[in-house]
Every structure is written in structure tokens, then in C-alpha cells.
N, C-alpha and C positions, 0 to 999 in steps of 0.2 A: 061202224065197222069199215065202211068204204073209205072214210076219211082217215082212219088209222092206217090203212094200207097206203094211202096217198102220202102220209107223213113218213112212213117207214121207207117207201121207195125213194122219195125225194131226198131224205137224209143219206141213204146209202149211195144214191147216184152222185150226190155232192161229194162224198168221201172219195168215190172213184175218180171223179173229175180232178180233184186235188192230187190224187196219186198219179194220174196221168201227167198233170202239169209238173209235178216234182220230178217224175221220170224224164220228161222232156228237157227240163232245165239242168239236171245233174248227171244223167246217164245216157243221153241219146245223141251221140255225135254222128251216127249213121242210121239210115233207114233200117238196116239189118238189125240193129239193136232193138228196134220196136218189136220185130217178130220174135226175137229171143224173149223179150219181156212178155209178149202175148202168150208164148208157149208156156212160160213159167206160171203166169196167173191162171191160165186155163187148167193146168195140172192141179193147182191148188183148188180151183173151183170144182173140179171133178171129185177130188178127195172129200171136200166139204159136202157136196151133194150126196155122195155115196154114204156118208156118215149120218145123213138126215133121213127120217122116215118119209115114205114107207120103205121097208126093207124087202118086201115081197109083194106079190100080186101085180107086178108090172112086167111088161115084156116089150121087145122091139117088133114093130110091124111096118108095113109099107108107108102108112101115114106119118108116123113119127120119124122114120128114116128120111123120107123125102122132105118134109117140112123142116126137120132139124138140120139137114145138110144145107138147105137153101139159106136158112137163118145163120148158120155158122159162117158162110161166105159173106153174107151181108154185114154181120156184126164185126167181122175182122176188117172189112173195108171201112165201116163206119168209124171204128176207133183209130185206124191208120190215118184217115183224113182228119179226124179230130186232133190227133197228135201233130200233124202238119199245120193245122190251123193254130194250135197253141204255140207252135214254133214261130209262126209269122205274125201273130196278132195277140190281143189281150184275152185273158181267160173269161172275164165277165161278159165282154161284148160277143165273143165267140159263142158262149152258151146262150146268149139272148137270141141269136139267130138259130142255133140248134133247136131251141124250143119250138120254133115254127115248123119242125118236122111233123107236128101234130096235124098240119094241114093235109098231109098225104092220106092218113087213115080216115080223117073226117070226110074228105072228098070221096074216098072209096066207099065209106059207109052210106053216103047219100044214094049211091047207085046200087049197092049190092047187099047192104044190111038193113035196108028200110029205115034208116035214120034221117032226121030232118035238120034243116039249117034255119035258125031264126034270124030276125032282123039284127039282134045284137051280135050274132056270129058273123053276119055279113059286114057289120061295122068293124069287127075285129080283123077281117081280111083286108079291108081298106086301110086300116091303121098299119098293118104289116107292110103293105106295098109302099106306103109313105115312109115308113121307118128305114127302108132300104136306101133311100136317098141320103139319109143322115149317117148311117153306119159305113157306107162306102167312102173310102178315102178319108176317114175320120182320124183325128189325133188322139193319142192316149199317152199316159206317162207310166213308166215302170222304174221305180226307185229314182224318181226325178229325171230320168232320161226321156226326152221327147221322141215319140215314134209315131208312125202313120200306118194305117191299114192300106192295103193295096189290092189289086185285082187277084193276085195269087192267093192271098188270104181269103178273099170272098169266094173264089173258086173252090178252095178246100172246104170252106164252111158249107157251101151248097152241095158238094159231093157227099159230105158227111150227113147233111140233112136228108138227102135223097135215100141213102142207105138206111138211115134210122127210120125214116117214114115207111120204107118197104118192109123193114123188120117188124114194125108195129102191125102192118096189115097181115103178114104171114102169121105172126104170133096170135093175133086175135082170131083169125080164121081157124087156126089149129085149136085154140081154146074152145071155140064154138062147136067144133065137130068131135073133139076128143078131150073133154074137160078133165078126165082122170088120168091122162097120160103125160103130164107135164115133166115128170122126172126122166123117163126115157128120151123125151123130146129134147130136154136140156142137155142130157149126156151126149146125144148125137150131135147137137150143135157144137158142143165143146170139142168132141173128137174131130169133127170136120175142120173147125178153126185151127186145131193143133196140127193137123195134116197139112193144111195150106200154109201155116207158119213155117213148118219144117221145109216144105218145098221152096218157099221164099228165101229162107236162110241158105239153103244149098245153092240156089241160083246166085244169090248175092255174095256168096263166099268164094266163088270161082276166082282164082287169081289173087287171093289174099296174100299179102306179105306177112312176114313173121310178126312185125310190130302191130299190124292190124289184128292178128289172131290173139296177141297178148292183150290188146285193149278190150277184146270181147271177154276174155277170162277175168279181167279186172272188174267187170260189171258185177260179179258175184261176191260182193262184200256183204257185211252184216246188214247195213242199211238198205241195200238193194234187195236182199232176200226178205227183209221185213216188209218192204214196199210191196213185193210180190204177194206175200201172205195176206196182207191187209186188203189189197186190191182184189185178189181172188176170192177171199172170204165174203167181202161185201157184195161182190157181183153174184155169187151163188145165192146169198140170202135175198138180194134184190130181185133176181130173176124168179125165184120161187114164189115170193109174194106177188110179183107182177103177174105171173101166169094164173095164180089163184083168183086174182081180182079182175083181170082184163076181160074174161069171158062173160061176166055178169054185170058189167057196167057199160054205160053209153060212151062211145068214143068222144063225143062232143064235150062230155064232162071230164072223164078220167084222164085223157092225155093232156089237156090244158092244165088241169089241176096239178098233176105231178110235175110237169115241166115248169109251170109258173112258180111253184114253191122251190123247186131246185134252183131256178133263176135267182131268186132272192138270196138263198143261202150261199150260192157261188159268188154273188156280188160282194157279200159281206166278207167271206173268207179270202177272196182275191185281194181285198184291200189290206187285211191284217197279215196275211201270210206272204204275199208277193209284192205288197206296196204298189198295186196298180191303181191308177186314177184315170178317169175318162175326161176328155175335153167336153165343153158344153155341147158341141155338135154330137159327139159320140154318146153323151149322157141322154140327150134328147132322143136319139135312136133307141137307146136302151129302154127309156120310159115308154116310148111308143110301142116297142115290142112287148113290154110287160102289160100295157093296156090292151094290146091285141090279144094276148093270151087270156087275160081276164074276160074280155068280151066273148071270146070263143067258149070259155068255160061256163059263162052265164047263158050262152046259147044252147 
């Protein structure tokens, strides 16, 4: 049952990563466009969640309001920095580093959830540190165009990693204290993320010229709306399965397993969909990251 949850979450997360990359390549000429996209997919996600059971027996309280609002801000920050990383670097390599966000809840679990760290997990941590030397300033190819990662890309990746790791901690802590309140929790996070997106859009729209306003309206073509529907629906399903599994599984297994499988899927799709190829140095860093995640999951 747990492995089926891992497979579902990994598959849906991969689809969302591809949606975000497609958005970044085809619809994202300004940072403001990301927040419009976020607003749209969160609206879709809310509608999908409301259409899913349970339809009654749940309510809002202090816990799901507080935890949900915090996660709403963290997730918005996570995907904003993810989008910036995709803009400045390769999809597969970015996701290989994102996968190490599992270190944050694992470290937290050692001190606050009475979880342990084995020798294999320690080896995984060492491999991760070594891999950073390979992925920093590495070369990759996008449709035969030679590109290099830089400090800006690495900064965006680690900011996304930090936000995602903090999200895992808050989500697992909430699932431990209120396992039957995932629906109101998810709805609160969506509402908070939407409010912050609206605020960002208002701030970034000050002083817009007419041509900039037109470019925003042009985002809403059929392909863009389909992208929003797919991204919102897969996130709603992924978050629902995630919240049902996270509270009853060990952080040392669950987070590495989901991230590791997602990593492999994204690597395959990034080659076939975006024609991305990694140099030997970047590929070495990717392999070390994958081994690090494997060691952590075995730990």
C-alpha cells in the first residue's frame, strides 16, 4: 500500500514538474506571469478537492488554519524558486538537487520524531555533499545548445530546496497531530497561496503599460488553460495521497522513495520532451544525487 502511494505521488509530481517547465518555456516572460499561473492552478486544485470526498464531517480550526497558512506561503515560494531554477538551468539536474530537500525533514525527525539515522543514510549524506561539486558550474545541452549552470541557478535551487523541506516538516507534523483533517488543511493552504499570488500580481502590475497588460491577457489561450487544469488536478490528487501516507510512514523511507522515483521519471521525460542532455560532469553529479537518495531510503 505504501509503495503504491509512492508510485502515485512520484508520477503526479513528475507531471507537475513538466507542466511547470512547459509554462516557463512558453508562457513566462515576467515573474508576474508565474503568480497568475499559480492563481489559476490553485483555483483548479480547490475545485478538484471540493469535488472529492469527504463532503462532510470536516471543519476549520486553529490547527489547520495555522499549519495550512504557513504551508501555503512555503509552497508558493517553493514553486516560484523552482520556476526560476528551470529558467536558468536544466530540468533533470534541478530536480536532482530538489530531491535532497528530504534532508530537512530527516534531520528534523532525528531530534523531534524519534527517528534514527543508519550508516547507509550517513553515506547518502556524504554522497550528496560530494555531488554539489559536480553540479555547480556544470555544462548541459538543450536542443544541442551548450549551456552552463551558474551561481544564480544554484541559489534558486537551494531556496526551493529549503522551502520544500520546510513544507515536508510542517505537513508531517500536521498529519501526526490531525490525521483526519487533511482536506481543510489543503483548502487553507490553497486559499493562502491564492491570496499571496493576488498580492504579488497587484504589486508587480503597478505602472504596467498597455502592451504589458495585453501580454498578460494573451496568456489565457486554450493551451494555457489546459496546462492550468492538468497542473491543478495532479497537484490536488498528489497532495491528497501525500497527506494520507505521510503521517504513517518513516521520513527516512518515504521522502527519499518519492523523490528518487520522481528523479528518474523527470530525467527520462526531460530528454524526450525538451531534448536536454547532461555533460559528463553534470551526469556524474546526477548519479551521485540518485545514489545519495537511494542510500537515504535504505537507511
